[in-house]
N, C-alpha and C positions, 0 to 999 in steps of 0.2 A: 558717757562722753564727757571729756574735760571741759572746763570753762573756756580754755583757749581754743579748743576745736570748735565749740559752739560759736565763738566770736568769728573765727576764720570762715566757717561755713556761711554765717549770716552776712558777713562783709562781702564774701565772694559773690553771693547771690544778688545783693543789693547793688554793689559796684557794677556788676555785669549788666544789670537791667537798666541802670540809670546814670552810670558814670560816677567817678569818685567825688567830684565837686558837688554833685546834687544830693549826696547822702550824708546825713549827720551821724555823729557818734551815738546820739540818743536813739536814732532809728535802728542802728545796728544792735544796741543793747536790748531794745524791745524785741527785735526779731530773734535774738539769741536767748531771750527769756532771763536776762540777768540785768544787774544794775549798770549804770553808766560808769560808776566808780570801779567796777570790776573790769570793764574794758580798759580803763586807764591803768589798772594794776598790771595788765599784760602788755599793753602798747601805749607808749607815751604820746602818740599823735596819730592822726588819721593817715598821714603819709607812711609812718612806720607800719601801720596795719596793712596798708595797700602793698607795701613791699613784702610783708610776710605772706600775704595771699599769693602773690606771684611766686615767691620763693618756694612755697609749698607745692605749687603746680610743677615746678622744675626739679623737684627732688629726685624723681625717678630717672629722668634722662641724665641728670648730673652724676648720679651714682653709676649709671650704666657706662658712660663714657670713661669714667675712671677705671672701671673694670676692663674695658677694651684696651686702654693704654697698657695695662699690666698683662694682657693676654699674649701668649707665645707667638701668635700670628698677627700681632697688632700692626705689622707693616704691610699687611695684605689688602687687596681690594675688597676681599670678603669682609674684613673688619669695618671698612668704611661703609659698605653696603648694609652691614648689621646695624651700624650707628644710624644711618639714614632711615632704615625701616623702623627702628625703635623710636626715633624722633617723631616720625609720622604717627605712630600709635599713641605716643604721649600727647601730641598736639590734639589728636582726635579726642582723647580722654579728658583733656582740659580745654576744649575748644572755647568755652565761654570766657575763660580767663585770658586765653590768647587773643581773642577779639577785643577784650577789655584793654589789654596792653596796647594793641595797635591803635585803638581809638584814642586812648590817653596820649599816646605819642604824637598824634596829629594836632594836639592842642598846644604843643610847643612849650611844655613845662620843662625847661632845661634841668633844673635842680632835681626834679623827679626822675628824669631820664638818666642823669648822671648817677644817682643813687642806685638805680636798677643795674646800670653797667658795672658799677664797682662792687655792689653787695649781692647781686643775684646772678647776673649772666657772666660775669668776669671769669669765674672758676671754670665753668663749662667751656667757655671760649678758649681758655688756656689749654685745657685737656684735649679739645678737638684739634687745636693747632699742633699739639705734641703728636697726636695720632697721624696727622698729615706729614709732619716732619719725619716720623719713622718710615713712612712710605717713600719719602724722598731719599732718605739715607739708604734704603734698600734698593733704590733704583726702580721702584714701582711707579712713582710719579715724577714728573718733570721737576728738575731742581730750580728752574728759573721762575717758578710760580710762587707768589707770596702766600704763605699758608694762612695768613689772616683773611685775605681775600677769598681763598678757597673755602675756608670754614664758613664764612658768611654766605657764600654762594650755595653751599650745601643746605644750610638751614633755610635760606630764602625760598628754595623750591617748595617746601612744605608750607611755609607761611603764605606764599603767593597762592597756592592752590586752595588753602583754607579760606583765604580772603575773597577770591574771585570765582570760586567754583560755581555759584549760582548762575553766573554769566557764561562760563566756559561750556557748561553742559548743554546750553541752548544755542551755541554757535551753529551756523549751517554746516552740514556734513561733519559734525564735531567728532574729533578723535577722543574727546574727554567724556568717557562713559562711566568709568570707575575712577575714583580719586586715587586709590592705592596703586593701580596700574599706571596711571598718569604720572604719579610721583616716581615710580620705578623707571619709567621711560625717560623722564627729564633728568633723573640722577645718572642714568646710563650715558646720556649725551654729555653731561658735565664731566664725568669721569673719563670719557673718551678724549676730551680736550685736555685733561690734566695728565693723562697717562703717557709715560715714555713711549715713543714710537717703536722702540726695539724690545719693549716688554711683552712677553707672550700673554695672550688672552687667558685669564683664569677660568677654570671650570665654572660654567653657569653665569659668567659675567659678560 
């Protein structure tokens, strides 16, 4: 395991458990079994390290949405469903980091949030918008919908479920029994609102 990977693993664990502000570079170095100087060799600040932790957790979905944009059926509802399903899987795989980001955002650190938007989430957002634009151009989705709003709406479903699932599953007569099926149902409702009314229902959608 490389020194950089050890640092990222240690930082992800400590940040997720205690928050970014409560963790020092010295503690990260000790948890990684390396020197503090080695941490600064790879990352010039704690903020840079935090961004790297988040960026690593997004690599899978970022690469996947790029592949979807290049896919022959990238204009289809099936491609959007594939994105949403993969996004759900990636969020589950990196749930601790997702919760960390949501917690940090509530603290109101605008500089930190802007860095994430520009350096981590921006590329994925652009590609997801492009995927939605292709669906609009093919007549699959309504042309009057802002693709930026639609992109955030898609991602918000999985974020919302991850954040409030402990409450949802205890609601009276709750329909929220499995998170994956709940995510699919909510995505279906969203797509129904985005879809052109004269567009035929796709197989399995």
